C-alpha positions, 0 to 999 in steps of 0.5 A: 499499499505504501509503494501505491501511495508513492506512485500516486504522489509521483504521479501526481508531481509529474502532472504538476510539472506538466500543468504548470509548463502550460500556458493560458493561451490568452494571447492566442485567443485575443488575436482570434477574437480580434480576426473574428471581431474584423471579418478575417475569418480566413486568417483566424482559421489559418491561426488556429490550424498552425495552433492546433498542438500547441494549444489544443493537444489530444485532450482538447481535440474537441475545442479544436475541432469545434473553435475551427468548424465555427470558424469556417461557418462564418467563412461560408465554408459550410462543407469543411465547417461540417466536417469538423462538426461531425468529429466533434460530435464523436469526440464528445460522445467518446469523452462523456460516455468515458467519463460516466463509465470508467473506473481507472480515475484517480482523485490526484488528477483534477478535472481540467487535465482530463479530456474535455467533452463539452457542457450541454448546451456546447453539444446542442450548438454543434447540431445547431450549427451543422443545421444552419450548414446545411440550410446554407447548401440548400439540403432541408432534409439533412438539417431538419436531421440535425435540429430533431438530434437536440432534442434527442440529446436533451432527453438522453441525458435527462433520461438516461443520465438523470440530468436535472438542468434548467437546459432540457429543450432548445427553443432555437431549435424548435423555432429553426425546424419550423421555418425548416419545414416550412420552407419545404412546403411541409406545414402541418409539421412546421406549425407543430414546431412552431407550437413546441417552440412558443411553448419553449420560449415560455420557459426561456423567457422564465429561466434566460429572461428570452422574450417569445419572438413576435414572428414566431407568434405570427407564424404559428397563428399563419399556419394554423389558419392555412391549416384550418386549425380555427380553434388552435389559431384563436388559442394562440391570438388570446394567449399571446395576443395581449402581450405582442402586436401580431402582424401579417396574419394571411392564410397563405404562405405569404411572401418570400423573406430574408431571414438574418441570423446575426451573432452578435458579441463573445459569450462568457468565458470561465475563470477560476473562483478561489475559496478556502475550507476548513479539512473538517467540513471538507471531508464530510464530502469524502463520504458521498460518492461511490468509488472503485478503483484507484480512486477507492484506494485512494480513500482508504489510503486517506481514511487510516490517517485522518485522526492525525490532522486538525479539524480546523485546518484550511484547504483552498481550491477553485471553482469555475465562473463565468464572467462576461466579455464586454461588448457596445452593440446591443440592438441592431436595424435592418433598412430594406427598400422600403421599410425598417425592421428590429431583431429579435433574440432568439437564443442567448448563449450566455444567459444558458452557459452560467444558469448551466454551470450554476446547475452543475456547481453542487456537482462540481463542489462535491467531487472538488472538495472530496478530491482536495481532501483527500489529497491533502490527507495523502500529502500529510501522509507522505510528508510524515513518513519523510519526517520519520526516515530523513527528519524535519527538515526534508519533511518541511520541503516535502510538505512544502512542495507537495503543498504547492502541487495540491494548490495549482492542480486545484485550478478549476476546469475553464475550458469552454468553446470560446469563439461562440457567441453571446446572442444569437439575434433573428430578424425576419424581413419580407420581400419579393422575388428579385434581387435586393440591398438591405442596410444593417445599422448596429446599436450601443445601449443607447441607440448610438450608431456603432456601425453599419454594414450594407449588404447588396445583391442578395437573391430572393426566390419566389415563397422561399426562405433565404438565409443571410448568417452575419458576425458582429463583434464590437 
């Protein structure tokens, strides 16, 4: 057993050396953000490819495919984007499955040293961006398959793995499915998706403050009328009519339209939130887990020496927290040849991220505190043995070294999909068949204009929805 202890402590120290040699890559991410903000997506792709091994490496391969897949998406290379997103799906599933089934893990290794499998919302966004890629490639059926996978993934996490997170359904995915179905002429399915999206956005408003898009209410009423569902149409109007000004209610498919999806800002990033807890309180978390394999052996070794440790001694640790990245653009206004339109937030990625992490914090707290407590005990046991064999001076040096190792390796797991926007804003502009020009004005919170973009030669097909994807990050 003594050999096992020293083996684990050596393993622990080796990880410290590796970990301490790793840069935070702050400068790299700042350069990528600058390139993204200025629309230099091809340069951002090239820089990401050049730094695949140095920044990401094997355990962060998922993040590499997420980041570069999204950059290809922004650059209009939808085929390459989906190739990377397909690799991301496989890695995410493999790492997630391994994380909940493995018996070879050790509490001496913190979460940020394990392969990253992604947050729930990050995994669903893979499917959403794949769906949008297929839309841009005019592959509606493939887009629907991806959109449906969002619902499947969230249900699997909830039913099979007992996840109790607030984020159980994706309203934007439902909305997107309705638009795709209608574009394919499948009105009944589009109505069902619109109606489900309305219910999902009610939950979004409660949890994230995201309002129900007015156009979605219109879509649900319009498709209900097209199908002759008068009672359903009246019910929707009764429920949402007082809160929303319902316009453009028609009983036909209506005119063609341009749907603008504007990815605005950068989503929050994770930082360390440090705090201290007494050993006595920390140890209470150790009994809350079912241990197996190496973890069970570590726990048993720790139990043997806990009486020699004061309950008042302090353990320092860190948990992740999200911090926002400030940006000035808060509103968009679209000018067509004859009208002006506002945008609606359809996906608040930042709010979903913050809430999703909050839902997981109790699990993160429990495991992190238990891990820190066991490492604390094993550190004391090794230093005690060194004291008996080598004396006080050597024991003190060993204790300080192991304490430093413990502190560094208890940094929280701050990995995330850094290139994501904070919000997705949708604008719906009815247009006639032909070529059109639109101007987008980006405004700050006070309504002052920050930036203007003009798009010419936008081709609109008869009775079809044409999508335009743009990025703003000022």
